[in-house]
N, C-alpha and C positions, 0 to 999 in steps of 0.2 A: 466482377469475381478477383478475390485478390490474386496478386501474382505468383507463377509457378517461382520453386526456390531457385535460383541463378547463381552461376557463380560469379565470381567479383573479383576487376583486376587486382593486382600485386599494391599498389599505391590507392586504396579505397578508402584508407584512413588517412591519408591527406587530403581528398576531395571530401571525407565528412566533417572534418575538423574547419575547412575552408568553407563550407555550408554552416556550421557550426557559427564562426567567426563571423561570416558573414550578414546572419539572422541577428546577430549580438549587435552588431557595427551599425545594422539598418533603424532596430528598433530602437536602441538605447544610445544612440551615438550623441545625443546631451547627458546622459548619465554619466560617460565614463570619467574616470578621474586621471590627472596628470599622466602617473605612473600605466593605467589602461588603454591611455592612447599612446603612449610612447611604446608600447607593445606591437600593437597594431602597427607604428609606424615603421618600427623594426622589420615586423613579419613581412609586411606588403615590399619591400626592399629586399627579400632574399630570391632565390632560386629554387627551385622543386625538392634539390636535393637535401640541403641543411634544413628545408622544412619538414621533409621527411624525418630526417634521423629529432629534431624537436620531438615531432610526435609521436616517434617510439619512447622516445625516454619519459616522456612524462603520463605515457599509458603503462609504465612500469613500474614496482612500488617500489617506495625510497625515496631519499634526497640524491644520490651517490650510485655512480656507474662505473666499473672497471672496462678501461677499451677493449683490453685482452677479453673479453665475457661479452661481446656484440658482436653480430652476424645481423646483417640484414642485406640480403641477395640483391635487394631494389635499391641500394645505393653502392655506387659503386666504389667511392673514395670518401670510407667512414671520418679518416684525420681531416681530410679536406674540409669535408662539411662541417666538422666541428669548429674549426676552424673560423670558418664563416659566420659561424653561429656566436662565436666567442667576440668576434668583431663587430658584431650588431649586441652584442650586451646581454645576447639570450641563453648564454650559456658560459659557467667557468668551468676550464681546465685547468686542473690540478691544485684545489682549493685545498685551504688551509685545513685540518680533519683533527679533531679530537681522538685518541683510545680509542673509547666507545663507538664512532664513526668509523675508523679506521675496521674496528673488528667484526662491522657489520659487512665488511666486503670480505675477507677473511677467512675461510676454514680453519680449524683449530690445530691442523699441522704446518699451515703458511704463518698464523699467530706465533705459533714455537718459534718458528725460524727466524722469522722479521726480529723477534727480540730474544732471542737464544739468550743474552747474556742476562736477562734482566729476570729471564723465568728457568733456569738453571735449577735442575731440582722439583719443579714445580710440575712435570710434563704430563703427568699420570691425570691431573686432576682437570675439572670440566673445564669449557673455554670460558662458561660465564665467571668461572673463580680466577683465570689468569688475568680476564679482562679487569678485575676488581683489583690483582694483584700491581697489575699496570698502573691503573690509575690511582691507588693508593703511593704508587712510586714518582706521581708525578713527571709520568713521560713522555716526553716532547717527541712527535711524530716524524721520523727519518723521512729521507727520501725516498722513495716507493719503484720499485722495479716494474711500474708500471703505471698507465695514463688513469687518471680517476676525471669524470665529467659528473658535472653536478648543472641542473638545467634550471636559470633563473625564472622569474615572471610566475612562478607557482599560485601564488597568491592571488595573483592578477586572475589565471587561469578559472582558481576555486568560483572569483568573482562572476567571470563569463560566465560560469556552468549555472550558478544560482540563477542568475539572469536569464538564462535561456529555461530553464526546467522549473525554475522555481522551490525546489524541494533538494536538500543533499545524498538522496538516497538515487537518482536515476543519475546514468552517465552516460559518455560516449558510446558505449556497446548496442545503445538503443538504435543509433546509425545504423549499425552492423547487421542487429536483427533486421534491419526492414530490408536492407540491400540482399539480406538472404532468402530474404521473402517467407522467413520464421514466425516474424511480426509484423503484420500490415496493420496500417491506422485509417479511422476516418478521413476524406479528406473536408475541412472546417474552416472557413474566415480565418485569418491572420490577420490585423493590421493594427497599426502604431496606435492607434488612439483608442485600442481597449485591452491596449499591452498591457502585464500586468503591476509591473510598480511606475508611478509616472512623477516619481524622485528620486535623487540618490539618498536624501534620510529615509525615505519612506523601505527602499532596496537595502537598508544597511540595518537598519531594524527589523525587517526582516530576517535576514540572512544572522544576526542574534542572536532574535526567537529560537530560529529553526536550529540552531547551534546547543542552546539551553534542553530543548524540545527534545532532540535527540540523544542527549546526555538521560534524560529523563526517561525515557523509552527502554533505552537499554541497562539504566537500575532498576525501571519496573521488571524487566524480565528477569533478568538476575536478583531479584530480588534483596538489590542495594539497600537498604532502608536509609543508610546514614548517607551516602550520594543523593538521595532523594527530599533526605529533608533540608540536606543544606544548599538545596539550590533555589529554598522560598529566599535566601536574600538576593539572588542569580537572575529571578524573575524579571524580563523587559517591561517599560510601561505596554497599558492595555494599547494595542493597533488601532486602527480607525478602518483598514479594509479589512474586505467581510473575507475571504480567502486566510489572511493572519490572523484572524480575529479565531478563526476555526481552532488555526495552530497554538492559538494562546492558550484558547477554551481547554482544548485536549491536554496542555501542558500543565494548565490550574488545577484541571480534575484529577491529573495524574499524585500533584503533589499533596494537593488538598485531601484526598482520600488515604496517603500515609500518614499524613497529621492526625488525621482524624481514627486511626487505627491505633497511633500512639495517645488516645484520648489527651488529644490538642487540641480541644473541643473549637476554643475561641478563634482559635489561628486557623484551622479550617474551616469555619464558618465566613470568615473575615474574606478568603481565599476563593471559597466556592460562590460567595456575592457577586464575584468579578466575572465568572464563567458564565456561558452565554448558550451552555450544550449541556442536555442528558451526562450524567443522572445529578448533575450540579442543583439542580431546586429539591430533589430528591432528599441528597447527601444533607440539603441544608434544615429539612424539615424531619429527618431524622434527628439531629443533631439537638436540634432546637427542644424535640421530644424529650432528649434526652436531660436537656441542660431545662426542664419541667416548665418552659417558653410554647405553653399551650398554645394562644391565641395566636402567637406570630409562627406556629408550625401550623396551621390553620391557613393562616394569610397564606404562607405560599403554597400549599395546595390548593385555594383556589385561582388562585395566579394559572395554576398549573392547566385546573377544570376549565377556565376561561379562554386559557390560548397553549393547547398542550403540545411539544414538542415531539413527543413520539410516545406512541401505544402504550409502551411501559410504564414514562412515568407519569401517565392518566392514569393507569389501573392502580397504581400504588396511589395516587391521590384518592382515589373515590378509596378506596379501601382505608386510607388512614382517617378519612371526614368520619367514615361509617362508623370506624371502631370508637372513634372521639364520643361519636355521638350517643353511643350507648348497644347501636345496632350488633344484635349479633353475626359473628361472623359466620356467615355459609361456610361450612363444613366442605361445602362441594366434593362429596365425593366423586366425584365423574362419573356417571357411569357410562363409558365408553362401550362400543361393541369392541368385546376379546374374541378370540380363537387360541384355544390352545390345543395343541399338537406335541405329538416325540417323534424326533426322526434319528438316524444313526447319526454319531459323532463323526465331524471333518476337521480336518486342515484348513477348510475355505470359513470364508466369512460366513458368519449368519445369515446375512442377506441374500447372498449367494445362491445359498441352500434352500431357504426361503422361495425364494424365485426359481429355482426348479420346481419344489414341491405346486407354487401356482401352476404353470407349465402343464404338470402334470394333471391339473385339475381343469385342463382344458381355457386359459388364461393366455393371453398376451401381455404379456408381463414385462418391465422393464425395473431397472435400478437406478432412478433417476433423483429421487433426494431434492435437493433443492434447484436441480439443475433446468425441472422441465417449467415451472410457474415462471420463475425467473428469464429463464430464456426466452419464452412467448413474449414473453414483457419487452423483454430487451428487441426483441423482431418487430414484435408491434406500434411498441412507443419509439422505433428506432430516429425518426425524425424531432422526436420531443426530444430525446437524448442529445443528437446532439446539435438541437436548433440553436443559431446565434444570439447567443444571451450575456450583456455583458457581465466579464470577468468568468465566463467559465472554460474557455479556452485563450489560452497562451503560450503553445509551444505544438508541435504535429509530432509529438508521440503521447498522446493521452485516450487513453480507453474507453474515457468517461468525460462529463464534464465536473469540473473540482470540487463542485457542491452537492455531488450525487449521494453522498451518505451523509448530507445532512437537511435537516429540515426545512435550508433554504431551496434545494430543489424542487420541490413538493409549492412551496410558496409563490416560486417565482411561477411555475409553469400548471398552477393548480386550474384555468380554464382549461387548456392544452387537453389534460390530461382526461378530466372530467366530460371533456368532450368525443375525447377517443372513446373511453368506455363507453357511452350511451349510443355510440355510431356501434358498438360490437351486431353484430348478428353474422350465423352459421356462413354463412357463402362468402360474405365480403370479408370477415376474418380469415379466414384456411384463406382464402385467396392471396391478402395481402402477406400473410405472415410465410407460407409456403414463397412467395416472392423476394422478399427480402432474405430469406434463410439463401437460397440462389443466389443473388446478386451481391448479395454483402459475406459470403462463406469465408471463412477465417480474417477475418477483417475485427479489430481488437473490440470488445464490447465489454463493459465489466460485470454485465448479466449474463451474457452469452457463453456458455463452457460447451466450442464444437467438437470437444471430443465426447462430449455425452448425447448433446441433443442432435437427432436423425429425422430425417426425414420421413420414415413411418413413424416413428412414435409422435413427431408435430400431427402427420394427417389422423392418426387415429384419436390422438387428444382432439382437434378442433371439428371431427365427426360425431365422439361420442360424449364429451364433456356438454352441458347446455349452456348456453350463452349467458345465463345468467348467474353460473358460477364462476365462468371466468370476470365476468362484471365486478360479482364479489371478491374473488380473490384480488384481481388488481387492484381494485380500490383501496384495498388493507396493503398490498403490498407496497403501491407508491406513495403510498402516504409519508411513509417511515421504509424506505429501502433498507437502512443500515441494519434496523431491529428485524425486519421481516424479512427479508430476503433466507433466513436460516428456520429450520423447526419442521418443517412439511418432512411427512412423510417417506420413509426410504423408499417404496416403490408403487408402481402405478399401473393399473392393472385392467384391460379393455377387454371384451367379449363381442365384437363384431355384429356375428350372429345375432344376439338377443339383443343389441345395443346399451348395455350394460358395460360401465366403469367405475372403478373404486382403487381409493388409496390404501395402503397398506402400511402401517407402521411396526418393524419388526424389532420383538427383544428378545436376547438371548437370553441360557441361565444370569441370574442376579440383576441383570439390566432392568432398568427402570425410566421410563418417561421424564426428560428433561423439559425444563420450566418454558422454553419457548415451542418446545413439539406442544405442550400442553395446553398452549393458547391458540397454535391452529387449529389442534382438536377441539376445543371450544369453538372456536369459529367456524369452524366446519358442521359441529351442532346444528349450530343458530341458524347455519344456512340451508340446513337438508343436505352436505356434501358427504356423498357415500363414502367410508371410511371403516378399517376395522386394526384392532393391534392383534398383532400374532404372536403370541408366547410360543418360543420353543424351547422345549427340552429334546434333553439328549435321553434315548430310550433304545 
């Protein structure tokens, strides 16, 4: 069972930081550069008080900190701790500041007071405008009425975090969440032989790649076309490491897709050819088709059919070749079972209104959406997901192997997955799933949403869903988790007294089925899995 939430000591952050440093030093001692080794040497010569202050400072935002604004009950002599850090070169006391840097430490009234003679007559202006006036006057920062601290070795700490996590988005708060019992992680082997980075060059290339990838992700989110296009010249060399190759491919796909939108087809095609992740091959075929290079487009589609990386690109390739061969596209007017009802309009989500409707019809209904099948798969395949496979786990805060959302996940574990699916039978499946649910309760698993999945829902599903249906949906899900973990109908319905179960996709006024939902409904149709689409009108 997962640990209960617990109180943690005042110096929890120091303990966690030292565990973090110890892990990096143990796993990567041979990769550290001179400055990183120097930091560790200075660090281990310090007592607890200065260490606490250092961790507190680097955990805050910014480069500079006013001593008069700092107060930590667990540090008795803050000034003494600061001097010890300075003696070990881990802190600069009263560093030289630019006007912009100082402005970040001052309120507007403090800024006006500090530079009264230079800002006379401008006091009503915004702080940013006052700073610009001082910069234009080329003002030298005078002696300040307070002490300023600047922690050193921050770049080295960034390198340590990257060595530890292998990414730029996780940080030391993972330790705190674990300490508090808010997030618990599975225990899996971590050894030096399977560490993420094998040499310094690999680590530095991966860090450079991750920095560019982070810029690209933010630019895509902000629809910043200019920044995305400018990254064409910033893309690092193609890595040889599987995890970083996936990160590289995602970066390539983002930038190349933007080039395609700007109709820079040749440049986009050249980039997509370097990607090993969907939808690169689909985009290549579409671009070649636009360029009237039909035979080249067909060859790409044939490659997809021979070795598909996802269900989505396989379906695309089959449609493309059919169209090229002159086959009339099926209008595919899908004849899904449909139910139309009129209900009183409410502020509640339409799915919850439908849930109440079904319950009144005698169903035990749950608003599960994607959580039921993904959750049951997460429980049933738990040991497969967390198996000790090379390049899968490299730090203690992973809710899944690094390749879970890639085609590598299935390729590396296909035999175990297929065997586990064959083994499904009603009794053993139910007992295994419920035992795992109880034993692993609360432990982070990317496929299991503990707040939604209940033992009652699991029990009803295991009792009423035929094993052949489980085998079918698990086979599709596990082949391509990234694309198939979504699109399930909103509600799952059970009638234990008659042995019935049914899925229900709920659509309110004006709602339409999405493509990923249609793919699952088509699959359900082919496997005789019971479902209906419930259309709700306000009446």
